[in-house]
C-alpha positions as CSV (number, residue, x, y, z in Angstrom):
1,M,57.9,85.3,56.5
2,L,57.1,81.6,56.6
3,T,60.7,80.6,57.3
4,F,59.5,78.0,59.9
5,V,60.2,75.2,57.4
6,S,63.9,76.0,57.3
7,R,64.5,77.8,60.6
8,E,64.2,76.2,64.1
9,R,62.5,77.7,67.1
10,E,64.9,79.7,69.2
11,T,64.7,81.3,72.6
12,P,67.0,84.1,73.9
13,T,70.1,82.7,75.6
14,K,69.3,81.3,79.0
15,R,71.9,81.7,81.7
16,P,73.3,78.4,83.0
17,A,71.5,77.0,86.0
18,D,74.6,77.1,88.3
19,E,75.0,80.7,87.5
20,R,71.4,81.8,88.0
21,R,71.0,79.9,91.3
22,S,73.2,82.4,93.0
23,D,71.4,85.6,92.1
24,F,67.9,87.1,91.4
25,D,68.7,88.5,87.9
26,E,66.4,87.5,85.0
27,I,67.3,84.2,83.6
28,Y,67.1,85.1,79.9
29,L,69.3,87.5,78.0
30,S,67.7,89.8,75.4
31,F,67.3,88.9,71.8
32,T,69.7,90.6,69.4
33,E,68.1,92.5,66.6
34,E,69.1,89.8,64.1
35,R,67.8,86.9,66.3
36,A,64.5,88.7,66.9
37,E,63.9,89.4,63.2
38,L,64.8,85.8,62.3
39,Q,62.4,84.3,64.9
40,A,59.6,86.7,63.9
41,S,60.1,85.7,60.3
42,R,59.1,82.1,61.2
43,C,55.4,83.3,61.6
44,S,53.1,81.6,59.1
45,Q,50.8,84.6,58.9
46,C,47.9,82.2,59.0
47,G,44.4,83.3,58.0
48,V,42.9,82.4,61.4
49,P,45.5,83.6,64.0
50,F,44.9,81.2,66.9
51,C,47.7,83.0,68.8
52,Q,45.7,86.2,68.8
53,H,42.4,84.4,69.6
54,H,44.0,82.7,72.6
55,C,45.5,86.0,74.0
56,P,43.1,87.5,76.5
57,L,44.0,91.0,75.2
58,G,43.5,90.0,71.5
59,N,47.0,91.2,70.7
60,D,47.6,91.6,67.0
61,I,50.5,89.2,67.1
62,P,50.9,88.2,63.4
63,D,51.1,91.8,62.3
64,W,53.7,92.9,64.8
65,L,55.7,89.8,64.1
66,R,55.7,90.8,60.4
67,L,56.8,94.3,61.3
68,V,59.7,93.0,63.4
69,A,60.8,90.7,60.6
70,E,60.8,93.7,58.3
71,G,62.9,95.7,60.8
72,R,60.0,98.2,61.5
73,L,60.3,98.1,65.2
74,E,58.7,101.5,66.0
75,E,55.6,100.5,64.2
76,A,55.7,97.1,65.8
77,Y,55.7,98.7,69.3
78,A,52.9,101.1,68.4
79,L,50.8,98.1,67.3
80,S,51.7,96.0,70.4
81,A,51.0,98.9,72.8
82,A,47.6,99.6,71.2
83,T,46.1,96.6,72.9
84,N,48.4,96.1,75.9
85,N,49.4,98.6,78.6
86,M,52.4,96.5,79.7
87,P,53.7,94.3,76.8
88,E,57.1,94.0,78.3
89,V,55.6,92.6,81.5
90,C,53.4,90.1,79.7
91,G,56.3,89.1,77.5
92,R,58.2,88.1,80.6
93,I,55.6,86.5,82.8
94,C,52.7,85.3,80.7
95,P,52.5,81.5,80.5
96,Q,52.8,81.7,76.7
97,D,53.0,77.9,76.6
98,R,49.3,77.9,77.7
99,L,48.2,80.8,75.6
100,C,49.5,82.3,72.4
101,E,52.5,80.1,71.8
102,G,50.6,76.9,72.8
103,S,48.0,77.8,70.2
104,C,50.5,78.7,67.4
105,V,49.6,76.9,64.1
106,I,53.2,75.9,63.4
107,E,53.5,74.5,66.9
108,Q,50.5,72.3,66.2
109,S,52.1,71.2,62.9
110,G,55.3,70.1,64.7
111,H,57.7,72.8,63.7
112,G,57.9,74.6,67.1
113,T,56.1,77.8,68.0
114,V,57.4,81.3,67.3
115,T,58.8,82.6,70.5
116,I,56.2,85.3,70.8
117,G,56.8,86.3,74.4
118,S,60.5,87.0,73.9
119,V,59.9,89.0,70.7
120,E,57.2,91.0,72.6
121,T,59.7,91.8,75.3
122,Y,62.3,92.8,72.8
123,I,60.0,95.2,71.0
124,T,59.1,97.1,74.1
125,E,62.7,97.3,75.5
126,K,63.8,98.7,72.1
127,A,61.0,101.2,72.3
128,F,62.0,102.5,75.7
129,E,65.7,102.5,74.6
130,N,64.9,104.6,71.5
131,G,62.4,107.0,73.0
132,W,59.4,105.5,71.2
133,V,57.1,105.3,74.3
134,P,55.3,108.6,74.3
135,P,54.3,110.4,77.5
136,I,50.6,110.5,78.5
137,R,49.4,113.8,77.3
138,P,45.5,114.0,77.0
139,E,44.2,116.2,74.2
140,V,41.4,117.5,76.5
141,E,41.4,117.7,80.3
142,R,38.1,116.7,81.7
143,T,36.5,117.7,85.1
144,E,35.5,114.2,86.2
145,T,37.7,112.1,88.5
146,V,38.0,108.4,89.0
147,G,39.3,106.7,92.2
148,I,41.0,103.4,91.6
149,I,41.5,101.1,94.7
150,G,44.5,98.9,94.0
151,A,47.7,99.6,92.1
152,G,48.2,96.2,90.6
153,P,48.0,95.4,86.9
154,A,44.2,95.9,86.6
155,G,44.4,99.2,88.4
156,L,47.4,100.5,86.5
157,A,46.0,99.5,83.1
158,A,42.7,101.3,83.9
159,A,44.6,104.4,85.2
160,E,46.5,104.7,81.9
161,E,43.4,104.3,79.8
162,L,41.4,106.9,81.8
163,R,44.2,109.4,82.1
164,S,44.8,109.2,78.4
165,E,41.2,110.4,77.9
166,G,41.7,113.3,80.2
167,F,40.0,112.1,83.4
168,G,41.6,112.9,86.7
169,V,42.8,109.6,88.2
170,V,43.7,108.9,91.8
171,V,45.1,105.4,92.7
172,Y,44.8,104.3,96.3
173,D,46.9,101.3,97.5
174,R,47.7,99.8,100.9
175,Y,51.3,99.2,100.1
176,D,54.2,101.7,100.0
177,R,54.9,101.1,96.3
178,A,52.7,100.9,93.3
179,G,52.6,97.7,91.3
180,G,50.8,95.2,93.6
181,L,51.9,91.6,93.0
182,L,54.1,92.8,90.1
183,I,56.3,94.3,92.8
184,Y,55.8,92.2,95.9
185,G,54.6,88.9,94.6
186,I,56.7,88.1,91.5
187,P,60.4,87.4,92.0
188,N,63.0,89.5,90.3
189,F,64.3,86.6,88.2
190,K,61.0,86.6,86.4
191,L,60.3,90.4,86.4
192,E,62.8,93.0,87.4
193,K,61.2,95.7,89.6
194,S,62.7,98.5,87.5
195,V,60.5,97.3,84.6
196,V,57.4,97.9,86.8
197,E,58.6,101.1,88.3
198,R,59.3,102.5,84.8
199,R,55.6,102.1,84.0
200,T,54.3,103.6,87.3
201,E,56.7,106.6,86.8
202,R,55.2,107.1,83.3
203,L,51.7,107.3,84.9
204,R,52.9,109.8,87.5
205,D,54.5,111.9,84.8
206,G,51.2,111.8,82.9
207,G,49.2,113.2,85.9
208,V,48.0,110.0,87.7
209,E,48.1,110.6,91.5
210,F,49.1,107.8,93.7
211,Q,48.1,107.7,97.4
212,L,50.1,104.9,98.9
213,N,49.9,103.4,102.4
214,F,46.2,104.1,102.0
215,D,44.0,101.4,103.4
216,V,40.3,101.7,102.3
217,G,38.3,100.9,105.4
218,R,41.0,102.5,107.7
219,D,41.8,105.8,106.0
220,A,38.4,106.2,104.2
221,T,35.3,104.1,103.6
222,L,34.2,103.2,100.2
223,D,31.2,105.6,100.6
224,E,33.6,108.4,101.4
225,L,35.6,107.7,98.2
226,R,32.4,107.6,96.2
227,S,31.4,111.0,97.4
228,K,34.9,112.3,96.3
229,H,35.0,110.9,92.8
230,D,32.6,110.5,89.9
231,A,33.4,106.8,89.6
232,I,35.3,104.1,91.5
233,L,37.1,101.1,90.3
234,I,37.9,98.3,92.8
235,A,41.0,96.4,91.6
236,T,42.3,95.0,94.9
237,G,43.2,91.5,93.8
238,V,42.9,88.6,96.1
239,Y,45.4,88.2,99.0
240,K,43.8,85.9,101.5
241,A,45.9,82.7,101.6
242,R,44.1,79.3,101.4
243,A,44.7,77.2,104.5
244,L,46.1,73.7,104.5
245,E,43.5,71.0,105.1
246,C,45.7,69.1,107.5
247,P,46.9,69.5,111.1
248,V,49.6,72.1,111.5
249,D,51.4,72.6,114.8
250,A,51.7,76.1,116.1
251,D,55.5,76.0,116.1
252,A,55.8,74.3,112.7
253,G,57.2,77.4,111.1
254,L,54.7,77.4,108.3
255,V,54.9,80.5,106.1
256,P,52.2,81.6,103.6
257,A,53.6,82.0,100.1
258,L,52.8,85.7,99.7
259,D,54.4,86.6,103.0
260,Y,57.5,84.6,101.9
261,L,57.7,86.3,98.5
262,T,57.0,89.7,99.8
263,A,59.8,89.5,102.4
264,S,62.2,88.3,99.7
265,N,61.2,91.0,97.3
266,R,61.5,93.7,100.0
267,R,65.1,92.6,100.7
268,G,65.8,92.8,97.0
269,L,64.4,96.4,97.0
270,G,66.7,97.3,99.9
271,D,64.1,97.4,102.6
272,D,64.8,96.4,106.2
273,V,62.9,93.2,106.9
274,V,62.9,93.2,110.7
275,D,62.3,89.5,111.3
276,N,64.0,86.6,109.6
277,L,60.8,85.6,107.9
278,G,61.2,83.0,105.2
279,V,65.0,83.0,104.9
280,A,65.8,79.6,103.4
281,K,69.5,79.6,103.7
282,D,70.9,76.2,104.8
283,K,67.4,74.9,105.4
284,S,65.5,71.9,103.9
285,V,62.5,73.6,102.3
286,V,59.2,72.1,101.4
287,V,56.7,74.0,99.3
288,I,53.1,72.7,99.2
289,G,51.2,73.6,96.0
290,G,51.5,73.4,92.2
291,G,50.6,76.8,90.7
292,D,52.9,79.5,89.5
293,T,53.2,81.0,93.0
294,A,54.6,77.6,94.2
295,M,57.1,77.8,91.3
296,D,58.1,81.3,92.4
297,C,58.6,80.0,96.0
298,V,60.8,77.0,95.1
299,R,63.0,79.0,92.8
300,T,63.3,81.8,95.4
301,A,64.3,79.2,98.1
302,V,67.1,77.9,95.8
303,R,68.5,81.4,95.4
304,Q,68.4,82.0,99.1
305,G,70.8,79.1,99.6
306,A,68.4,76.3,100.8
307,S,70.1,73.0,101.4
308,S,67.3,71.2,99.5
309,V,64.0,72.3,98.0
310,R,61.0,69.9,97.4
311,C,57.6,70.7,96.0
312,L,54.6,68.6,97.0
313,Y,51.7,68.5,94.6
314,R,48.7,66.3,95.0
315,R,48.2,65.6,91.3
316,D,50.7,64.5,88.6
317,R,52.8,66.6,86.3
318,A,50.3,66.6,83.5
319,N,47.6,68.1,85.7
320,L,49.8,70.8,87.2
321,P,48.1,74.2,87.1
322,G,51.3,76.1,86.8
323,S,53.5,76.6,83.7
324,Q,55.4,73.6,82.6
325,R,58.1,76.0,81.5
326,E,58.5,77.2,85.1
327,V,58.7,73.6,86.3
328,A,61.5,72.9,83.8
329,H,63.4,76.0,85.0
330,A,63.0,74.8,88.6
331,E,64.2,71.3,87.9
332,E,67.3,72.7,86.1
333,E,68.0,74.7,89.3
334,G,67.8,71.6,91.5
335,V,64.2,71.5,92.8
336,V,62.8,68.1,93.4
337,F,59.1,67.6,92.7
338,E,57.1,65.1,94.7
339,W,54.2,64.4,92.3
340,L,51.0,62.8,93.7
341,S,51.9,63.8,97.2
342,A,50.0,65.7,99.9
343,P,50.7,66.7,103.5
344,K,49.1,64.6,106.2
345,S,50.4,66.9,109.0
346,V,53.0,69.6,109.4
347,I,55.1,69.7,112.6
348,R,58.3,71.4,113.6
349,G,61.1,70.1,111.3
350,R,59.0,67.6,109.5
351,V,56.2,67.1,107.0
352,A,54.3,63.9,107.1
353,A,53.4,63.3,103.4
354,M,51.0,60.8,101.9
355,R,51.1,59.3,98.4
356,M,48.0,60.1,96.2
357,R,46.4,58.5,93.2
358,L,44.0,60.1,90.7
359,G,40.4,58.8,90.9
360,D,37.3,59.8,89.0
361,A,36.8,63.3,87.6
362,D,35.3,65.9,90.0
363,E,32.9,68.8,89.1
364,S,35.7,70.7,87.3
365,G,36.4,67.7,85.0
366,R,39.8,67.0,86.6
367,R,40.5,63.6,88.2
368,R,40.1,63.8,92.0
369,P,43.2,63.0,94.0
370,E,42.8,60.2,96.6
371,L,45.0,59.1,99.5
372,V,46.9,55.8,99.1
373,P,46.5,54.0,102.4
374,G,49.7,53.2,104.3
375,S,51.9,55.4,102.2
376,E,52.9,57.9,104.8
377,R,56.6,59.1,104.8
378,D,58.5,61.8,106.6
379,L,60.2,64.7,104.8
380,E,62.7,66.9,106.6
381,A,61.5,70.5,106.6
382,G,63.3,73.4,108.2
383,L,60.9,75.7,106.3
384,V,57.4,74.9,105.0
385,I,55.8,77.3,102.6
386,A,52.0,77.0,101.8
387,A,51.3,78.0,98.2
388,L,47.7,76.8,97.8
389,G,46.3,79.9,96.1
390,F,44.4,82.9,97.2
391,E,40.9,83.9,98.1
392,P,39.1,87.3,98.3
393,E,39.0,89.3,101.5
394,D,35.7,90.3,103.0
395,L,35.4,93.6,101.2
396,Q,31.8,94.2,102.4
397,T,33.2,94.4,106.0
398,I,36.5,96.0,105.2
399,F,35.1,98.7,103.0
400,G,32.1,99.3,105.4
401,E,29.7,98.6,102.5
402,P,27.3,95.7,103.0
403,A,25.4,96.6,99.8
404,L,28.4,95.6,97.7
405,A,27.2,92.3,96.3
406,V,29.5,89.3,96.2
407,T,29.3,85.8,94.8
408,R,29.3,82.6,96.8
409,R,33.1,82.6,96.4
410,G,33.4,86.0,97.9
411,T,34.4,87.7,94.6
412,L,32.6,90.9,93.6
413,K,29.5,90.5,91.4
414,V,29.6,92.6,88.3
415,D,27.7,93.1,85.1
416,G,29.6,90.9,82.6
417,A,29.5,93.5,79.8
418,T,30.5,96.6,81.8
419,L,32.1,95.3,85.0
420,E,29.8,97.6,87.1
421,T,29.1,96.2,90.6
422,S,25.8,96.3,92.4
423,L,26.6,99.9,93.4
424,P,26.0,102.5,90.7
425,G,29.2,104.0,89.4
426,V,31.4,101.5,91.2
427,Y,33.2,99.0,89.0
428,A,35.5,96.1,89.7
429,A,38.3,94.4,87.6
430,G,40.9,91.7,87.9
431,D,41.2,88.9,90.4
432,I,38.7,90.4,92.8
433,V,36.1,89.6,90.1
434,R,37.4,86.4,88.5
435,G,39.4,84.9,91.4
436,A,43.2,84.4,91.3
437,S,44.2,84.5,87.7
438,L,46.9,85.8,85.3
439,V,48.3,89.3,85.0
440,V,47.2,89.4,81.3
441,W,43.5,88.9,82.3
442,A,43.8,91.6,84.9
443,I,45.1,94.0,82.3
444,R,42.3,93.0,80.0
445,D,39.7,93.6,82.7
446,G,41.3,97.0,83.7
447,R,41.0,98.1,80.1
448,L,37.3,97.0,79.8
449,A,36.4,98.7,83.1
450,A,38.1,101.9,82.0
451,A,36.1,101.9,78.7
452,S,32.9,101.4,80.7
453,I,33.7,104.2,83.1
454,S,34.6,106.5,80.3
455,A,31.4,105.8,78.4
456,R,29.3,106.4,81.5
457,L,31.0,109.7,82.5
458,K,30.9,111.0,79.0
459,Q,27.2,110.1,78.6
460,A,26.4,111.8,81.9
461,A,28.3,114.9,80.8
462,C,26.5,115.0,77.5
463,G,23.2,114.6,79.3
464,A,24.0,117.4,81.6
465,L,25.0,119.7,78.7
466,T,21.8,118.9,76.9
467,T,19.7,119.7,79.9
468,S,21.6,123.0,80.4
469,I,21.0,124.0,76.7
470,A,17.3,123.1,77.0
471,A,16.9,125.2,80.1
472,E,18.4,128.2,78.4
């Protein structure tokens, strides 16, 4: 260990931009065994592991880096999987530059962080390759069942935790495939769909039941599901697109980001997409927004053969909410970023854009963008994609349950320690609680909710048994 003083930071080989612009394959090749061990050996094994503290899951990063450096990959995987239900997913799509790698002690000292995410991906891929990922086989089968609404990362993480303890688990999802945004929202060049499908198949093989094309509110009310199961977890995510705050003509051809990405991912999965929604080929594309979803959109448009791709963001690069790593990938692939720019109006074939400047800080502490008078300019736009983030749907109405308490933002109110909602025995996890956030936070919430549900059901079973013994 501690080789960071003599060995440089290294990422896996990245495919050339010209090559990756023409396909949806992942942009990084895998580490070789030698390269993974050498990078892991750079870890300083510091007494206060900031990488671990800045990981929402609290992954024991220094210890599994040490095991990789020593060639003990099976043990490294077991340690990684102990705190993370999908380490190979997080290794690919987590913004490590804002989390573990950005907090690495040797990064702060100027030596360059350990490439934690790439090593994490390498460990898990080797584990699957060598048969080190055990099937889910509970030691005891329990009689209680849990219904999980939503087959995204929070729901899938909770399903694995609960099924491992022997609970019957049924996952309900409105889509025709399990995975949520991991399947339909994230492009293949960041996360190949086979990686997600491998996880959902493991859950099926372990006894988790999936009821797909099942829309709660249409096929059953929340109350009906509550009567069927001993506990419910709501893990629906947030899907309602935020609207632009400028005039948009009816024939402007504006496409919400999730609709655009879903159509693209469906084509990649071999589905028939009946309309021509969001095909960017030979079009000048303008994407409005600065988060990770916007980065997914601009890079997808490049691969669809757009004649040009521009991204409008109302703040500067330093204040971008998305990953700087993703911005760098996009720039390499030919995306032009219009910093400090916002749309004044969107009409067919054109976006009228205004220059912005940063004023005083708002209530969030970020400097508020302000219009620069007289700075309007026209941008050609054959396709405009709005990527301004997502808000929660009205679950009280959709689920037919007005007693389900929500916050002023429309997210579900929960007990901070247990994630139980205002309805006894009904829990919530992921974006529907915290708002649009990262996959790693959703996994963390799913694990916490599963632990709370397990404790509640076991306590109830113990109480019932005690009552039965006392009666005898």
